N, C-alpha and C positions, 0 to 999 in steps of 0.2 A: 542470849535471847533475841538480839536484834537481827543476827544473821538467819536465824530460824524463820523469821517472817520476811526477809529480803527477797527471796526467790518467789514465794507466792505473791507477794506485794507487786513485785516487778511484772509477773504474768497478768495480774489483775489490771495494772496500769497499761500494759500492752494491749489487753483485750479492750479496754475503754478507748484507747487511742485509735485502734483498728476500727471499732464500731462508729467513733465519731467521724473518722475519715470516710467511711462508707456512706454515712448519713450526709455529709457535706458534698461529696461528689456523685451521689446517687448511683453508685454502681457502674459508672461509665469508665472507670479507670482502664479496665481491660476489655471493655466491649464498646459498641457504638450505640448511639441513640436509636430507638426503633423508628422505622419508616412512618411518617405521618399518615394517617388514614382519614377517609370520610367518616364523619361522626353524626350523631344525632342533631348536633347544633351547627353543622357546616352550612354556611349560606350557599344557596344554589340557584343558578340562573341558566335558562336554556334559551338560545336565540336561533332564529332562522335568518339566513341571508339569501335573498331570492335572486334569480338571474338578472333582474332589473336593478339590483343594488340595494334595494330597500331592505330594512331590517325589521324583524318583529320579535319581541320578547315573548316567549311562551311561559313556561313554568317559572316562578320565582318564590323563593321562601327558603325553607330548609331541604337539605338533600332527601331525596326519596329513599325509603327503607331498603330497596333492593340494591342500592349501591353503598350502603353503610359497610364499613370495614374494608373498603377497597383502597390500596394505595395507588400512587401515580401509575405504575405499570398496570394494575388492574382496571383502572379508569380508562387507560388507552385501549385495553382489550374490549371493554364494554362500549366504547365510543371510538371505533376504529377509523383512522385516516382514510382508509380505501372506501368507506361508506360516506365520506364528505364531512366527518366530523373534525373540528379542532378543539382543543382542550386547554384551558388556562387554569391551573391548579395552584392554589396558595393554602395547601392543607395544613392543619385541619380547619382553618377559618373559612375559606371560599373556594367554590368550584364553579367555573363558567364553562359551558359546552355550547359550541356554535356549529350548526349544520349548514352546509352550502346546498341550496335547493337548485335544480335545473328548471325549476317552474318559475313563473312570474307571480308577484303578489296579487291579491285580489283586485287591486285598483288597476295594475297594469296588464292584467290577463286579457282585457278587452281592447287594448290598444293595438293598432296596426300602423306599419309604415311602409313607405315605397322603397324599392331597391331594384337591383338588376340580378336576373338569373338567366343563364344561357342565352343572352343577348336581348331578352325581353323584359319589359317592365313587369316587376313582381310585387306582390303584396306579402309582407312578412308579419308574423305575430309578434306582439310586444312593442315597447318603445324603441326608438332608434339607440343603437349601441347595446342592446340587450341580448343580441345573438339568437334572435328568434328564427324559427323555421319558416319556410315558404308556405303560405296559406293558399295562394292563388297565383298562377302564372298567366298573365294577360296575353292577348294576341297583338300587343303593341310593341313592334321592334324598337329598341332603343335608338337605332340609327334614323328612325323616322321622326324623331323629336328635334326641336331647335337645339342648337349648341348649348345655350344657357341652361336648358333643362337637363341635357345629358351631363353637364358638369354637376349639377345639383344631385343627380342620382349617383354619380361617382363619389361625391362627397358623402352622401348618406351611407354608402357601402364602407366608407372608412371613417365613420362618425367619430370614433374615439380618438383618432389622430387629428381632428380638427380643432382649431382655436375655439374658446368658448363663445365668441361672437357669432362664429360660423355655425356652431352647434345650435344656438338659440334660433338663428334664422331657419335652419333645417327642421327644427321642431316645429315651428309655426307653419311651415309649408309642406313637410313630408311626413309628419306624424299626426295620427288621428286617434282621439279618444273613444270613437265608436264607429260602427259600420255605416251609419247615416251620413257622416261627414266625409268618409272615405268614398262612398258612392258618388257624392256631389263632385269631389276632386277628380275622380275617374272619368266622369262625363266631360269635365272641362279638359282633361288630358287627352282625350280622344279628339277633341277639336284642335289640338296643337300639332297633331300629325301633319307631316309635310310629304306624304307619299301619295 
């Protein structure tokens, strides 16, 4: 009678051990863990980095519904590098998306600084080192200015390569928070001409 129950008992024991093994290893013995995705409780932060280097945090909280279910590849498609996005994903816990803007922040948008364009003194948008466009090309040839001022203009054009103490001096003399200050300096600059 013992042999009669031996085979079914062995099969029951084998089934129990197989089930226990599947439960312990979670079914990953022959497969891989699924790719983590953005979920309802994924922490989310959106930042903007402006041309002047200032950062602004936009949306912060849980991930928006429209990106729920996206894995790392899907996130990169939704926030493409070509459009100025960079992504830091630690899914499913956290997602940070950062956009590089070609514009200046609200504070620095009104700033102007002096530089050189085509041999003339020029007024550039934004703060020194921000890569702003020419706003105004003056009729003051750089060569008509004293040597010390020409040197300052050259340093301003290579602002990011200057030591910190030189940058601080240039900011106080060549960078202006508003148009009124700029116009006052431009009047004085006209008096420095040596032609």
